[in-house]
C-alpha positions in Angstrom: -44.5 161.9 122.6 -46.9 164.2 124.3 -45.3 167.3 122.7 -45.4 165.8 119.2 -49.1 164.9 119.6 -50.0 168.4 120.8 -48.1 169.9 117.9 -49.9 167.7 115.4 -53.3 168.4 117.1 -52.7 172.1 116.7 -51.8 171.9 113.1 -52.7 169.1 110.8 -55.4 167.7 113.0 -56.7 171.1 114.1 -59.8 170.7 111.8 -60.7 167.6 113.8 -59.9 168.7 117.4 -60.6 172.4 117.1 -60.7 173.7 120.7 -61.5 170.4 122.2 -61.5 170.7 126.1 -59.5 167.5 126.4 -56.7 169.0 124.2 -56.7 172.1 126.4 -56.3 169.9 129.5 -53.5 168.0 127.9 -51.7 171.2 127.0 -52.1 172.6 130.5 -50.8 169.4 132.2 -47.9 169.2 129.7 -47.0 172.8 130.5 -46.8 172.1 134.2 -44.6 169.1 133.6 -42.3 170.8 131.2 -41.9 173.8 133.6 -40.3 171.6 136.3 -38.8 168.8 134.1 -35.3 170.3 134.1 -35.5 172.3 137.3 -32.4 172.7 139.3 -32.2 171.3 142.8 -30.5 174.5 144.0 -30.6 178.1 143.2 -27.0 178.5 141.9 -26.4 181.4 144.3 -23.6 179.5 146.2 -20.8 181.3 144.4 -22.1 184.8 145.4 -22.6 183.6 149.0 -19.1 182.2 149.1 -17.7 185.5 147.7 -19.6 187.5 150.3 -18.3 185.3 153.1 -14.7 185.8 151.9 -15.2 189.5 151.7 -16.6 189.8 155.3 -13.8 187.6 156.6 -11.1 189.7 154.9 -12.7 192.9 156.2 -12.9 191.5 159.7 -9.3 190.5 159.7 -8.2 193.9 158.3 -10.2 195.8 160.9 -9.0 193.7 163.8 -5.4 194.1 162.6 -5.6 197.9 162.6 -7.1 197.9 166.1 -4.5 195.4 167.4 -1.8 197.8 166.2 -3.4 200.8 167.9 -4.0 198.9 171.1 -0.3 197.9 171.4 1.0 201.4 170.7 2.1 202.6 174.2 1.7 206.3 174.6 -0.8 206.5 171.8 -3.7 208.7 172.8 -6.3 206.4 171.2 -4.9 203.2 172.8 -7.9 202.8 175.2 -10.4 203.4 172.4 -8.7 200.8 170.3 -8.6 198.3 173.1 -12.3 198.8 173.8 -13.2 198.3 170.2 -10.9 195.3 169.8 -12.7 193.6 172.7 -15.8 193.4 170.5 -14.0 191.2 167.9 -14.6 187.9 169.6 -13.8 185.6 166.6 -10.2 184.6 166.7 -7.8 182.0 165.2 -9.4 179.2 163.2 -12.9 180.3 164.1 -12.6 183.2 161.6 -12.0 180.7 158.8 -14.4 177.9 159.8 -16.5 176.6 156.9 -19.9 176.9 158.5 -21.4 180.2 157.6 -23.9 180.2 160.4 -21.4 179.2 163.1 -19.8 182.7 162.8 -22.7 184.7 161.6 -24.1 185.3 165.1 -20.8 186.8 166.2 -20.4 188.9 163.0 -23.9 190.3 163.2 -23.5 191.1 166.9 -20.2 192.9 166.1 -21.9 195.0 163.4 -24.6 196.0 165.9 -22.1 196.9 168.6 -20.0 199.0 166.3 -23.1 201.1 165.4 -23.7 202.1 169.0 -23.1 205.8 169.6 -20.2 205.4 172.0 -18.4 203.0 169.6 -18.9 205.3 166.7 -17.3 208.1 168.7 -14.3 205.9 169.5 -14.0 205.0 165.8 -14.0 208.7 164.8 -11.3 209.5 167.3 -9.2 206.8 165.8 -10.0 207.7 162.2 -11.3 204.2 162.0 -14.8 205.1 160.7 -14.3 204.2 157.1 -12.9 200.8 157.8 -15.6 200.1 160.3 -18.3 201.0 157.8 -16.8 198.8 155.2 -16.8 195.9 157.6 -20.4 196.5 158.6 -21.4 196.6 154.9 -19.6 193.3 154.2 -21.3 191.6 157.2 -24.8 192.9 156.1 -24.1 192.0 152.5 -23.3 188.4 153.4 -26.6 188.1 155.4 -28.6 189.4 152.4 -26.9 187.0 150.0 -27.3 184.1 152.3 -30.9 184.7 153.0 -31.6 185.1 149.3 -30.0 181.7 148.7 -32.0 180.0 151.4 -35.2 181.6 150.1 -34.5 180.6 146.5 -33.6 177.0 147.5 -36.8 176.7 149.6 -38.9 177.9 146.7 -37.3 175.3 144.3 -37.9 172.5 146.8 -41.5 173.5 147.3 -42.3 173.0 143.6 -44.0 169.7 142.7 -41.6 167.1 141.3 -41.6 166.1 137.6 -42.4 162.6 138.7 -45.6 163.5 140.4 -46.7 165.7 137.5 -45.8 163.0 135.0 -48.4 160.7 136.5 -51.2 163.2 136.0 -49.9 164.0 132.5 -49.9 160.3 131.6 -53.5 160.0 132.8 -54.7 162.9 130.7 -52.7 161.7 127.6 -54.2 158.2 128.0 -57.7 159.8 127.9 -56.7 161.8 124.8 -55.3 158.8 123.0 -58.5 156.8 123.8 -60.5 159.5 122.2 -58.5 159.4 119.0 -58.7 155.6 118.9 -62.5 155.7 119.4 -62.8 158.2 116.5 -60.5 156.5 114.0 -63.4 154.8 112.2 -65.4 157.9 111.8 -63.6 159.2 108.7 -60.2 159.1 106.9 -58.8 162.1 108.7 -59.4 160.5 112.1 -57.8 157.4 110.7 -54.7 159.3 109.7 -54.5 160.9 113.0 -54.6 157.5 114.7 -51.9 156.1 112.5 -49.7 159.2 113.2 -50.1 158.6 116.9 -49.1 154.9 116.4 -46.0 155.9 114.6 -45.0 158.4 117.3 -45.5 155.8 119.9 -43.3 153.3 118.0 -40.5 155.9 117.7 -40.6 156.6 121.4 -40.4 152.9 122.3 -37.4 152.5 119.9 -35.5 155.5 121.2 -32.1 154.7 122.9 -33.2 156.5 126.1 -36.4 154.5 126.4 -34.4 151.2 125.9 -31.9 152.3 128.6 -34.7 153.0 131.1 -36.7 149.9 130.3 -37.1 147.4 133.2 -35.0 144.3 132.3 -37.8 142.1 133.8 -40.4 143.7 131.6 -42.1 141.4 129.1 -40.2 141.8 125.8 -43.3 141.2 123.7 -45.0 144.2 125.2 
């Protein structure tokens, strides 16, 4: 209803309303309401976060598998280096696949930091493990970035005012605007037509299927 009345006010009835301040207020309040009317409760970034989590898990398993092989190779010159690096991989078994992102993020982030220490970089170089190590660190950091972006986006959405709260303010402003039109209907024929148009719009809204569906069953039917 509000959108139709604004549209009519800006076209056919423009000669009457001109740049009336009450119309400007109505347009502003409607704009606020419309902006959040269909807002999503969540950012929609869940898919990217899930993919980033899968990637870091796969890279973790791949890197650990390589180090486990090296650490068991008796007589291999890099066995000690492999064993020392493998000791940093504290997530094992089901913990690697657990659903909670945060429950394993602390261990993953700690691992990435440890792998970047000079002594561990040297061990990785001797094992020709540097490329795999860097891919793992990148995967861990990428997940943290994606996850933090998701949290931030969701928080921003939740901080926006709800459509319900904005609707109350819009209804108040619209009521004042309609009262103005009603008060002016007897001034001349154009105001009278404007008032009749508003009445027809109101009837069509009341008769809409959506409005009937939402109507309180205890509400007075003669209203």
